[in-house]
Structures are given as structure tokens and as C-alpha cells.
Phi, psi and omega in degrees: 000135183219153176241176181238132175220110181059036178082352181261130179288139176244118181281119180260315179242150183293158182298139180098351178284131179258132180237128176234126187223172178070212184297328180298316179296317181295316180297320179295318179295318179296318180298318181296314181295320179297323180296319179293317178299321179295331181293330182256352184301321183288353179269353187288137173093171183293341179250018179295154181273162179265161174243140174258117181256116184249118177216236174295330176222174180255127177238128176245118185202160169238019177279118185303317182298318181293317181298310183293327180291324184276337179292131182273078183268131180248340181295126186298323179291320179295328181293340177296330177291330175293322178295322177299313181296320180295319178298315179299317182295320181290321186280314186231346176081349181219171178084013182293318179295317179304313182296318181294315180295320180295321177301312180299321181289322177301319180289322178295318179293334180287337184297321180295325178290321178297322179292335178276355178095012177284131183290142180305326179296322178295317179298316180299317180295318179296320178297320179295319177299317180295319180296317179298318179292323180298318178298320178295319181292328180300328178300332182285346179241018183273140172252145179250146178221174173241170181293347180269359179276079186300321183299315180294319180294321177295320178296324176297314179297318179298316180297318182293329184269345184300128178080013184243032172086359179244024186302319188300325184236028186293333178295314179291317182296323180295324178291322177298317181299312181296318179297319180296314181296315182297332181282346182246007180294130177239172179227127179228124180053039177079004181245146177287135179230131179238114179259102184298338181296344177285350180259122179262125177256121180244128182256144177210118178286134183130156182066211184222172180300333180294344181266005173298145185210154173263130184237129177288120182109202182244135178241136179235141178278067185222155174243164178295152186288334185221138186294339180274356178287155180293149177274341185219134178229117176270155183049055186291136172248113194252127176253127178254109187247131184264346182257159178292146178259099186196170174285122183289118178284152179292128181275336179273155177292122182214156180230126179253121180263121179240120185253343182226155176302328180295322179293323178297316180296322179297321178295316180295321178297321180294319177298317179298320181294321179299315180295319180296321178298322178298313180296320180296320179296322178293316181294330182294338179281353182096359181294130174241002173224127181239123177245116187250134181288333179247207186272160174236117184290159189302321181296319178294321177301319179299314181291325175298317180298319179295329180273005179061039179253132176274117183239140179230135181250164176056051174276130184294152184298321178300321179291324178298319179298320179292325179292328176300312180294323186284321188254346182080009180283161174249147178292134181253117181262345180214125180287349179278344189220065172210160186225183182296339179290345179272355186274138175264172183228154173204149182291327183207134172234124181213155175265127179238164181092185180210162181061227179276358184257057183251149180225149173261117181256125177246104189248167178052049183291159179295333172263105185293349182272001180279118178225162179227151174241123178265120179258125176244154179188157184290332180224165180296325179297317179297316181296316181294316181293325177293322178298316179297319179295319180295319180298318177297316181294319179298315180296317182296314180293320178299318178297319180296321179293319180294316185269324183071017182235131183228159172227158176289148182259207177061032176085000183293318181295321182292319179296318179297317178298316182300316180297313183289328178292326176294322176296320179296321182298326182293345178271353181265151183248337183275184179294344177302334178304319180296321180292321179296319178297319179290328175298317179299319177297319182296320182300329181289357179296333182293303176298329178296316179292323177300317179293314181301315183289347180256005179078018180260162179281115185295325181292314178300318182293319179297319179298315181293320178297315179298319180299315181295320182288327176293335177277357177103004179276082186293337182259013180288123181225176184269115173277103186289346181274331179254343182074022181238159175271122183226166177286107187285335176293317177293329180279354179081013177267094187225156182221153175297142178303324184299331178297317181291313183295318181293321179297316180295314182294314182294316180295319180296316180299317181293316180297316179297318180299318180291321181296332184273000179270118179238006180214132181231116182248123180239113180275178182292341179271000182280155176293150179293125180245026173063044180071044180320143014254020185285185184288313187304134177077007185286326183234000000 
């Protein structure tokens, strides 16, 4: 890129830099974001379709967060939708598809205003005003509950899991989710706090979804390291060790000369003694259960068995972190420098199951809020999809317990917002009024997509939904199974308020950010975006 000053060229950007500016840059960014939103739109709702993601492995899912995370998107504007989904997943665990689809629709609705000559800054300001008003309006349709309202919490879990591969056993799984959340509820400064990290999810292929279970304590898909070790340890004193338990081999190049059988035996005896000393130092702290993140060599396993210590090797780091919270133990990085104060406790540690289907159960933990959910399923795909559904349900129920505020689902909240935002727009006098009206149109994309994905006529459904809400049925939503507008609160289709507010805020922020970009500079070190900003090469 070069400019002219007194007939002399001035180099501003290095050679090879591509610049796209003005309406062309904005149109390209909007097109890219809309394409990503369109990719997940068909997954929305209980009758949404699945996506097959083929890479190093095959993933079949309709979870928006998983789809967007696995898609190899390089277009910078399109990647903002991934950030929206990530924010939703981190904050509430559900509603990722809603947020992505809403972002795409907000940008699509802005195009008609841009074509009319409305400046992007005006549209951005109007969208922010509409989002702020929408959050205020949501309070008017909010229902409140307590953590003891089991029926409402179960309905939240059912709504979060609907259409996500766990349909066959969702009634049982929803009860497991509610029990798990209620067991880890804490209170800080008078507010309910739910730390999902206290829940350990363990997957095991085999058996069926009906065999999924909630277990008090921590469960690991592990067996004891040596068959002579005890299967059960009461009043367990647990050591969590991050280094391998073995005879340390010499790291420097060295040569040991052994000239007689006696010297060889002396060397072997010395190696054995070193390993025995390591085990003795661990046993001296009072530990009777050892969980090692790396390997335990056979000689050490033998000495642990002789000392009646239950040892397990190759425990994953994530599991070690959960065991820290559950047992109160500290990670031990060196067996030469730890004491009994580093040891955790549990009332019972035992090996259950038989054959290859064995588990290590750590029960009656010092932290009573430590629980585990065992997921069973006939195939790896079933187990993985059930895990994703459970994680969404756990986050949704946890959010509901923390906030105590819910709204009806199935598009009822969006239709109510659209109607009230149109009323709000009529009170505005500037061009922002046009942006608020388009925001109201965009919000209706959720019930519209629900109808489309269920094989229903979206226009007929929108008309009927608007009619019901104008008559005062604030909880009227689309029953995709009957094709009728019904009271979704009475039907038990409910969601945490935070899912709606976060989706609106995240989608608005992303749309506004894209609308305010009028110049796109791509240097030679940038990833290839297929002749940005168009569609080819975007994903």
C-alpha cells in the first residue's frame, strides 16, 4: 500500500499486504459470521439435526459449543462467534447455539439498514439500547425458585438434555444431575455457590445408559497395581504422588564394571534397597493408599503389597486435582520431602467390579461435597454424547440454583421480548428506532429456527405465537411435538434466566464489534482466508 506526497510514493504498508475497507470489508465480515451461524442453526431445539465432525476422530453431536470448537475456522470475523460460544459455555454451560444463531441474525438484520444508508455506528448504538431494554424486560417474565424445588430443577435438566443424545434415559439422568448439584451447593456471603469442579464424571463403555449412577465420593476407572494389594481400605490415608515410584536410572553417561557374580548381586541388592527405602518413607507418613500420576515399577508394587498399601498408578492430572479437593491431600513432588500433613483422608477406599470392569471408589471423603457420576453406554459415541448432555444439564441446574430465576423456554421468552421491544421502539425518535425494530426481528429467529427444525411452518408458528403473547400468555411457547402454542412453564420446558441474558449480551457485543469494523488489513504473515472477505476458504 502506498500514498502520494509531491509526486513521491510513500510506502505505508509492506508489500503483499491486502487491504479491504469500507462497505466491502463490512459485507465480507457479515457474510462470514452468518455462514458460521447457519452451520449450527439446524441443530437448535429438541428436533435439531446432528453434525458429523471428521478429523483425527469422528464426532457426532448437535452441541453448538462442540461444533464451533471443532470447526477449523480461520476468518477473523467468523472466529468471533467461537468466542461467543466459549463465553456462553464458560458462564452457563448451555445456550451456545442460541447465542451463535442470534449473532448471525443480528448481522443479517443490520444489512437492510446498511442498504438504506443507516450508519453502522447508529445501528450499533440501537442494538445496545435494545439489549439493555431486553434484559430489563426479561425480569417481567421471570419465575423464582429455591434449591428445594426439585420438580423445577429436574425440568431444567430435562430441557438442557433434550435432543442431545441422552433421550432414552433423560428422566433418570435428570434426577442424577439434580442430586449431584444439590450435594455440592455451598454458601458464600449469603449467596448460593455451585462449583461444578466438585463433580467427577467417569465414562465407561459397556452396559447401557440405564446403568449410569451417582456415587458419593470420587470414582476412577482404575485397578490396583498389584494383585496382592488389599481391595478395601478403611480410614484411608491417601498420598497423591506426581513423580514415578521407581529406582532412578543414571541420566549421565556412565559405565559400571562388574567382574564377579557377587558384585552383580550387590548391585541388585542396592537397587532393591533404594526402592524399599522409597516405599518405607511413604509408609512412615501413615499413608495406606497411594495414587501415583505416573508409573510404579514392579519392585515397588511388591513392597507396597507387603506393607498392605493399596497403590494405583497412572492417575490422570485432572483426577488428581479433583482428589485434592475431595480428600484434602497435597500433591507430593518428592518422596524425600513430605510428611503426614500432606496426606488426605477418606472413610473408605475400595476396588469394585470384576474382570476389566473395575473401579476405584473413594468414599466418605473429607470434603462431603465430592461426588461422581458414572456414565455407561453401549458405544463410545453414546458415552461421549451423554457426557456433553450431562455437562450442559449440570451447568444449567447449577446456574438455576445460584440465581433462583427461571424463564419459560421453547421460544416464549424471545417472542415476548420481540413484542415489547417493538413497543419500546415506538417511543424512540432517532434512527436508533430502526435498529431496535431490527433487533426485535432478530430475536424471533429462535422460535423460527425451532419451527423449521421440527418440520413446521415458521410463518404460521410466529403468527400464532405473537397472537398468544398479545393476549397476555407470556409463557406461551412452541411445542415442537404437537405443533401447537402451549404454556411452556406448565409443560416444564424452562431455562435459567442467565442463559437468556448471557446469550443476548454476548450476541449483541459480537454483532456490534463486527459492525464497527470498516477496514481489514491482512499481511503476508496472516493465515490464508481464501481471498478474504468472501466465503471460499473461510472454513
